VOPAGU-2260 file (C-alpha; in pm, 1 decimal, decimal comma):
REM VOPAGU-2260
SITE   aa  ch    i         X         Y         Z
SITE  MET   A    0   11942,7    9167,7   12552,2
SITE  LYS   A    1   11895,1    9448,1   12802,7
SITE  TYR   A    2   11812,9    9781,5   12653,1
SITE  MET   A    3   11732,4   10141,4   12735,2
SITE  ILE   A    4   11487,3   10327,0   12512,6
SITE  THR   A    5   11450,3   10703,0   12507,6
SITE  ILE   A    6   11166,5   10863,2   12313,3
SITE  GLU   A    7   11297,1   11183,8   12154,4
SITE  GLU   A    8   10992,3   11294,5   11954,9
SITE  VAL   A    9   10647,6   11169,0   11857,5
SITE  GLN   A   10   10457,8   11332,8   11572,8
SITE  SER   A   11   10106,6   11282,3   11444,2
SITE  VAL   A   12   10098,1   11375,9   11074,2
SITE  ASP   A   13    9826,4   11374,5   10809,8
SITE  GLU   A   14   10057,2   11290,3   10519,7
SITE  ILE   A   15   10404,9   11172,5   10434,3
SITE  LYS   A   16   10493,2   11375,6   10129,1
SITE  GLU   A   17   10809,3   11183,3   10045,6
SITE  PHE   A   18   10597,5   10876,8    9964,0
SITE  TRP   A   19   10498,7   11040,1    9634,1
SITE  THR   A   20   10780,9   11107,9    9389,9
SITE  ASN   A   21   10787,4   11358,2    9104,5
SITE  GLU   A   22   10760,9   11062,0    8868,7
SITE  ASP   A   23   10439,5   10958,0    9046,3
SITE  TYR   A   24   10300,3   11308,2    8997,8
SITE  VAL   A   25   10391,2   11307,2    8627,6
SITE  GLN   A   26   10228,5   10970,4    8565,2
SITE  LEU   A   27    9918,3   11061,9    8764,0
SITE  LEU   A   28    9882,8   11390,3    8576,8
SITE  GLU   A   29    9874,8   11194,9    8251,0
SITE  LYS   A   30    9601,4   10972,8    8390,5
SITE  PHE   A   31    9406,7   11285,6    8484,8
SITE  ASP   A   32    9431,0   11413,1    8125,8
SITE  TYR   A   33    9717,6   11656,5    8178,2
SITE  PRO   A   34    9978,1   11560,5    7913,4
SITE  ASN   A   35   10345,7   11656,9    7897,5
SITE  ALA   A   36   10365,7   11712,6    8269,3
SITE  GLU   A   37   10734,6   11620,1    8263,4
SITE  ASP   A   38   10801,0   11964,0    8110,3
SITE  THR   A   39   10664,1   12130,7    8422,8
SITE  GLY   A   40   10892,4   12240,2    8704,1
SITE  SER   A   41   10903,0   11982,3    8981,9
SITE  GLU   A   42   10786,6   12234,8    9241,9
SITE  SER   A   43   10456,0   12277,4    9054,2
SITE  LEU   A   44   10369,4   11912,7    8992,5
SITE  ARG   A   45   10176,3   11852,6    9313,7
SITE  GLU   A   46    9972,0   12172,8    9275,8
SITE  LEU   A   47    9894,7   12088,4    8913,0
SITE  LEU   A   48    9788,3   11737,5    9009,1
SITE  PHE   A   49    9544,3   11872,8    9267,0
SITE  MET   A   50    9397,4   12106,1    9005,2
SITE  ALA   A   51    9362,9   11817,9    8757,8
SITE  ILE   A   52    9205,1   11588,4    9017,5
SITE  ALA   A   53    8946,9   11853,8    9105,0
SITE  ASP   A   54    8797,4   11823,5    8754,4
SITE  PHE   A   55    8685,6   11467,1    8836,4
SITE  GLU   A   56    8421,1   11334,1    9069,3
SITE  PRO   A   57    8581,8   11236,1    9402,8
SITE  SER   A   58    8510,9   10863,3    9378,4
SITE  GLU   A   59    8632,8   10855,6    9017,0
SITE  ALA   A   60    8953,2   11034,2    9113,6
SITE  ALA   A   61    9010,4   10796,2    9403,8
SITE  GLY   A   62    8963,6   10503,5    9165,6
SITE  ILE   A   63    9225,4   10641,4    8925,9
SITE  VAL   A   64    9482,8   10681,0    9203,4
SITE  LEU   A   65    9398,0   10339,0    9348,6
SITE  LYS   A   66    9439,9   10174,2    9009,9
SITE  TYR   A   67    9770,8   10353,1    8951,1
SITE  LYS   A   68    9918,5   10243,4    9283,0
SITE  LEU   A   69    9746,5    9910,9    9357,6
SITE  GLU   A   70    9640,0    9765,5    9023,8
SITE  LYS   A   71    9841,4    9447,3    9087,5
SITE  GLU   A   72    9700,9    9399,1    9436,6
SITE  LEU   A   73    9331,9    9480,3    9381,2
SITE  THR   A   74    9069,8    9371,4    9130,5
SITE  GLU   A   75    8860,8    9625,9    8939,4
SITE  GLY   A   76    8565,1    9540,8    9161,1
SITE  GLN   A   77    8767,8    9601,8    9475,3
SITE  ILE   A   78    8894,8    9934,0    9338,9
SITE  ASP   A   79    8537,4   10044,8    9260,3
SITE  GLN   A   80    8420,6    9943,9    9607,4
SITE  ILE   A   81    8709,4   10110,0    9791,1
SITE  SER   A   82    8687,3   10431,2    9588,5
SITE  ASN   A   83    8325,9   10471,8    9699,8
SITE  ASP   A   84    8383,6   10358,4   10057,1
SITE  MET   A   85    8667,1   10610,0   10098,5
SITE  LEU   A   86    8415,5   10894,5   10087,9
SITE  LEU   A   87    8241,0   10756,6   10396,0
SITE  ASP   A   88    8496,8   10566,9   10602,1
SITE  LYS   A   89    8865,8   10555,9   10684,1
SITE  VAL   A   90    8922,3   10247,0   10471,1
SITE  CYS   A   91    9297,2   10261,5   10528,5
SITE  GLU   A   92    9243,2   10199,3   10900,6
SITE  GLU   A   93    8993,1    9917,2   10858,8
SITE  TYR   A   94    9115,6    9723,0   10555,1
SITE  PRO   A   95    9164,2    9358,5   10658,7
SITE  GLU   A   96    9480,3    9303,5   10452,3
SITE  MET   A   97    9730,0    9488,3   10668,1
SITE  GLU   A   98    9992,4    9508,6   10394,1
SITE  LEU   A   99    9760,5    9745,3   10203,6
SITE  GLN   A  100    9684,7    9981,2   10492,6
SITE  ALA   A  101    9995,7   10194,0   10434,6
SITE  PRO   A  102    9944,5   10254,5   10059,1
SITE  LEU   A  103    9574,0   10311,0   10120,9
SITE  PHE   A  104    9665,2   10576,4   10377,3
SITE  HIS   A  105    9888,8   10757,4   10129,3
SITE  ILE   A  106    9619,9   10741,5    9859,6
SITE  ASN   A  107    9347,7   10855,6   10099,3
SITE  GLN   A  108    9546,8   11154,5   10215,9
SITE  LEU   A  109    9640,0   11256,8    9862,4
SITE  VAL   A  110    9276,6   11283,3    9755,5
SITE  PHE   A  111    9181,8   11429,6   10094,8
SITE  LYS   A  112    9426,6   11714,7   10030,8
SITE  ALA   A  113    9322,4   11751,8    9666,1
SITE  TYR   A  114    8953,8   11787,1    9757,2
SITE  ASN   A  115    9015,7   11993,8   10068,0
SITE  GLY   A  116    8843,9   11756,8   10304,6
SITE  LYS   A  117    8573,0   11570,7   10110,3
SITE  PHE   A  118    8732,3   11242,5   10219,6
SITE  PRO   A  119    8768,7   11147,8   10587,6
SITE  SER   A  120    9121,4   11220,9   10704,4
SITE  SER   A  121    9352,8   10969,1   10865,9
SITE  SER   A  122    9692,1   11004,8   11032,3
SITE  ALA   A  123   10031,7   10846,4   11069,2
SITE  THR   A  124   10254,8   10844,1   11376,5
SITE  ILE   A  125   10628,6   10905,6   11354,0
SITE  ILE   A  126   10837,5   10803,2   11654,7
SITE  LYS   A  127   11199,6   10911,8   11688,4
SITE  CYS   A  128   11388,6   10731,1   11960,5
SITE  ARG   A  129   11720,8   10598,1   12082,5
SITE  ILE   A  130   11762,0   10231,9   12171,6
SITE  ASN   A  131   12081,9   10136,4   12351,4
SITE  SER   A  132   12180,2    9776,2   12416,2
SITE  GLN   A  133   12328,2    9752,8   12763,9
SITE  ASP   A  134   12494,3    9413,4   12762,1
SITE  GLU   A  135   12548,5    9294,7   12403,0
SITE  PRO   A  136   12709,7    9425,4   12084,4
SITE  GLU   A  137   12482,2    9651,8   11882,8
SITE  LYS   A  138   12234,9    9454,3   11672,3
SITE  ASN   A  139   12026,3    9563,3   11375,8
SITE  LEU   A  140   11679,9    9570,6   11527,6
SITE  ASP   A  141   11397,2    9462,3   11297,3
SITE  LYS   A  142   11032,7    9567,1   11311,0
SITE  GLU   A  143   10929,9    9275,2   11530,7
SITE  ILE   A  144   11192,6    9349,4   11794,4
SITE  ILE   A  145   11118,1    9722,2   11782,9
SITE  LEU   A  146   10749,5    9661,9   11859,4
SITE  ARG   A  147   10835,4    9434,1   12149,7
SITE  ILE   A  148   11070,0    9698,1   12287,1
SITE  LEU   A  149   10795,1    9960,5   12255,5
SITE  ASN   A  150   10545,4    9740,3   12440,6
SITE  ASP   A  151   10631,5    9860,6   12793,0
SITE  GLY   A  152   10597,9   10225,6   12694,0
SITE  LEU   A  153   10250,6   10194,2   12541,2
SITE  SER   A  154    9919,0   10250,3   12712,8
SITE  ASP   A  155    9710,6    9940,6   12781,4
SITE  ARG   A  156    9443,7   10100,2   12560,8
SITE  ASN   A  157    9668,2   10063,5   12257,5
SITE  ILE   A  158    9508,1    9847,4   11989,1
SITE  VAL   A  159    9832,0    9665,9   11899,3
SITE  LYS   A  160    9883,7    9561,6   12261,3
SITE  ARG   A  161    9524,9    9441,2   12282,2
SITE  LEU   A  162    9511,6    9255,2   11949,5
SITE  PHE   A  163    9861,8    9109,4   11962,7
SITE  GLU   A  164    9921,5    9070,5   12335,1
SITE  GLU   A  165   10111,7    8741,2   12317,5
SITE  GLN   A  166   10311,9    8849,6   12012,2
SITE  MET   A  167   10414,9    9175,3   12178,3
SITE  LYS   A  168   10529,6    8980,0   12483,5
SITE  GLY   A  169   10737,6    8750,2   12265,3
SITE  ASN   A  170   10528,2    8438,0   12327,6
SITE  LEU   A  171   10420,3    8396,2   11964,7
SITE  GLU   A  172   10569,0    8469,7   11625,2
SITE  PHE   A  173   10482,3    8815,6   11501,2
SITE  PRO   A  174   10467,1    8837,3   11118,2
SITE  GLU   A  175   10213,1    9120,3   11143,7
SITE  ALA   A  176   10492,2    9347,3   11269,8
SITE  GLU   A  177   10613,4    9391,3   10911,8
SITE  ASN   A  178   10292,4    9577,1   10825,2
SITE  ILE   A  179   10223,8    9742,4   11161,6
SITE  ILE   A  180   10544,3    9940,9   11119,9
SITE  TRP   A  181   10525,2   10100,2   10775,9
SITE  ASP   A  182   10879,8   10227,5   10766,7
SITE  LEU   A  183   11181,3   10174,5   10992,1
SITE  GLN   A  184   11494,4   10382,2   10953,6
SITE  ASN   A  185   11819,1   10354,7   11147,2
SITE  PRO   A  186   12014,1   10669,8   11051,5
SITE  GLU   A  187   12270,2   10623,4   11329,3
SITE  LYS   A  188   12372,7   10319,2   11529,6
SITE  ASP   A  189   12127,1   10372,3   11816,7
SITE  LYS   A  190   11876,4   10612,7   11657,3
SITE  TYR   A  191   11550,8   10490,5   11502,7
SITE  ARG   A  192   11268,0   10655,8   11310,1
SITE  ILE   A  193   10947,1   10451,4   11317,4
SITE  THR   A  194   10646,3   10528,2   11099,1
SITE  THR   A  195   10315,1   10357,1   11166,5
SITE  SER   A  196    9941,5   10411,7   11144,2
SITE  GLY   A  197    9796,1   10678,5   11369,9
SITE  ASN   A  198    9515,5   10433,4   11430,6
SITE  LEU   A  199    9747,2   10156,3   11550,6
SITE  ILE   A  200    9972,2   10373,1   11768,8
SITE  LYS   A  201    9837,0   10712,1   11870,2
SITE  LYS   A  202   10071,6   10983,9   11993,7
SITE  GLU   A  203    9900,8   10999,4   12332,0
SITE  GLU   A  204    9934,4   10621,7   12379,5
SITE  ILE   A  205   10310,1   10650,8   12424,8
SITE  ILE   A  206   10298,7   10707,7   12798,9
SITE  SER   A  207   10668,3   10684,8   12889,1
SITE  SER   A  208   10962,0   10885,7   12761,8
SITE  GLU   A  209   11231,3   10648,0   12885,9
SITE  TRP   A  210   11236,7   10293,6   13015,5
SITE  GLU   A  211   11450,6    9982,5   13049,3
SITE  GLY   A  212   11362,0    9634,3   12938,1
SITE  GLU   A  213   11494,8    9298,9   12838,1
SITE  LEU   A  214   11440,8    9066,7   12543,5
SITE  THR   A  215   11522,4    8698,8   12566,0
SITE  VAL   A  216   11744,0    8523,0   12316,0
SITE  SER   A  217   11441,2    8344,3   12168,4
SITE  GLU   A  218   11263,1    8675,2   12107,5
SITE  ILE   A  219   11565,1    8820,3   11926,0
SITE  ALA   A  220   11613,7    8503,2   11721,3
SITE  SER   A  221   11247,2    8499,9   11615,7
């Protein structure tokens, strides 16, 4: 498959508000001792939650949000450890289980905003691009293929290229791609919106705005 990729926009953001729903805010408000939050107008829920969170010690508040979102994935001991570590380090960037880095980012940034900076801030990168296949019918591109297509446009300093060199080149299977790209949207046939960690792909590491490339049949099949 020969393709042409055009980068339309790259954003570095410190939160993705749509991750948290009004229902999340209502349930979290209850956990922070604010009952009957469902009777509050939806536009006020986030502000109320921040006010409720501020009545708790930062590590305690982080633990409550962690338990709400990741109770099935983490033990109580892990939640206690992470809630304390979050005050010192960007746990969401360093956590060894990559599938938890995205939810940890969203949790970190929620309490970062609520406490106006007491937690270290992290970032996400949003890439909007067009990918046109030049010689085959349009295919639905998955996260693995998208990363391999991005490879030629990334700086050699990029951590994904350095840690997963053979996978990015298509020489090895690439299951990690599922968690490197947090969200992949395809709103139109050749338009893609890619959300990933600002630690894994920094805005300044996308060094080309347009390039051509080719993926082999084996890479697409993988």
